[in-house]
N, C-alpha and C positions, 0 to 999 in steps of 0.2 A: 857275381856276388850272390851268396845265399842270403835271402831275406826271409825272416820269420814273422808271421802274423798269427798270434795265438788268441783264441777267444775262450773265456772261462765262464761257466754258468752252472746253476742248479736247475734241474728240470722240475717244473710244477707237476706234482704227481697227479693232480686232478685233471690235467690236460695232456697226459703222456701219449695217449693214442693219437690225438691230433698233432702233437709235436712230432711223432715219428713220421707221420704222413707228410708234414710240412718239410722236415729235413730232407727226406728222400725226393719229394716231387718238386720242391721249390728252392730250398736253401742251397743244396749242393749244386744244382744246375746254375743257379744265379751267380754264385761265387766263381764257378768255372768260367762262365761267360764273361766275367769281368777280367779274367786273365790270371786267376789264382789257381795254384795246384793244391788239391786237398792231400795233405801228407798223412794224416791219421787222427784218431781219437784216443783219448786216454782217460782213465778214471783214477783220481787221487786216492791212493791206498794209505799213505802216511804223509802227514803234513797239512798245512793250511789250505782250505778250499778256496773257491768253489770246487765242487767235486768232479765236474765234467770239463774236459779240455779238448778243444778242437784246434788242430794245427794246420795252417796253410802256409804256402811258400811261393815265392817268385824269385826272379833273378835280377830285379831292378828296384832299388830303394825308392826312387822317385815314383815309379809306377805304383808300388804298394802304398805310398803316402797319398798319392792322388786318388787311389781307389777308395781308401777309408774315408775320404771326405766327399766322395761323389754322391750324387742323389740316388743312384741305383743301389749303392751299398747301404746308404742310410735307410732306404725303403725296405730292403730285405731284412736289415737289422731290427727295424721297428716291428716287423711282423714276427721275428724271432722272439722279441720281448713279450709277446702274448703268451708264450709257452714256458718261459724261463724267468728266473730272477737272480739277483746278485751277479749280473753279467759284468765282466771286465774284459778289457782288450790290452794286448801288449804288442809292440812292434820293435823288432831289433834286426841286427845283421851279423853275419859271421865275421869274426876278426881275422880268419884265415890262419891263425896260429896253430890250430889243432888239425883242421882239414879244409881243403879247397875243393873237395868233391861235391857234386850236386846233392842237395838234401832230399832224400827219397823216403818212400813208405818203408817202414820196418814192422812187419806183422809178428804177432806172438812174442813181443818183447816187454821187458820192464825197464823203466827209466829211473835213474837216481840223479836228480838235478840239483845242483848247488848254486845258490844265489848269494851274491856278496858285492861289496864295494872294495876296491883296492885303495890302501892308504896313499894319500897324494904324494908322499915322499918315498914311496916304495915301488914305483912302477917298474923300474929296471930289475929290481930283485924279484918282483912277481913274475916277470917274463922268464927269468932264469929258472925259477922253481916250476913254472908251468911246463917248460921244456923237459925238466927232469921227471915230472909226473907223466908227461906224454911218453917218454922213453920207458919208464917203469911199467906203465900199463900195457905198452906194446909187447911186453914179454909175458903177459898173463893172458891165457887163452879164453878165459870166461868173462872178460869185460872188454868193451870197446869204448874208448874215449871218443865220442861222436862229434862233438862240436863245442866251441866256445862262442857264446853270443854276447854282443854288446847291445843292451836294451836302450832304445831311444826314449820310450815311455811305456808305462803300464806294468813294468816288471817290479819284483820285490826289491831289486837293487840293480846296479849298472851291468853286472855280469851274470850269465848263467853258464855253468860248466856242465855239459850233458854227458852222462855215461849210460851205456846200454848193456843189458844183461838178458840172457835167455831164461834164467831162473832166479827168483828172488833170493834163494839160498845163497847164490853167488855174491850178493851184496854183503852178506855176513862174512863170506870167505874173504872178500877184499878187505874188510875191516880187520881181519886177522893177519893180513899181509904186513910183515914188519916194515918193509921199505915204504909202502904206501902210508902206513900209520905215521912214520917219522916225517915224511913230506907233508902230510895233512896237518900234523901238529905244528910244524914250522909255519905253514901257510896261515893257519888260524891265529897263531900266537903273535906273529910279527908283521904279516903282510896284508891281511884283509880285515874288514869290519862288517858289521850288519849281516852276518852269515845266517842263512837258513837253508833247509833242504826239503825236498819232497820226493816220495817214491810213487811212481805212476805205473799203471798197468795198461797195456794196449787192449783196446776193446775188440780188435780184429773184425771190425765192421766198417771198413773204410768207405765203401761206396754202396753199402747195402742197407736195408732197413735196420734201425737201431745202431748205426755205426758209431755214434758218440754217446751212447748211454748203456747202462746194464739193465 
């Protein structure tokens, strides 16, 4: 099972140098030692903040849940709070309906993430439309439908549908795709509520200094 642990925060500008040292020398090694894989860092270009997103993953939901309540995790998070504010956390897992492949680092990419809740009486219809969206995007070479996440807590809604692009211009190209537009319109009009989206840019600093800030 792919398990997603996302941390969101804003860096306090007056402590940025100390923050960079802390992330490289303490935070990254600490979360790795706990059993988490650092997937990457993103900067929110369009949508609601916080502006910095750090993404970690593991293959066991119980392990992830145990880690976030462990003393070691609380200690390293308390240190992180010295350098950031507006920190939030979200935990979720892959539904397996889009991909069952391991969730890995993707450098030099842009993400268009869609958050929403499915109408209670539309679950079956939603699954059908999701399969059609999956089939449609598989035919387009400039977008990857990467994952569907079910968020247990901390997300803007119950589901995140994650799309990956090499170039932000391709997001606009997708919006001009007639088949996608029709499916998206049906999805928003009849099947989901509480919709929001964010466009994120990979910082390309995964295990290096400044890997989760610009």
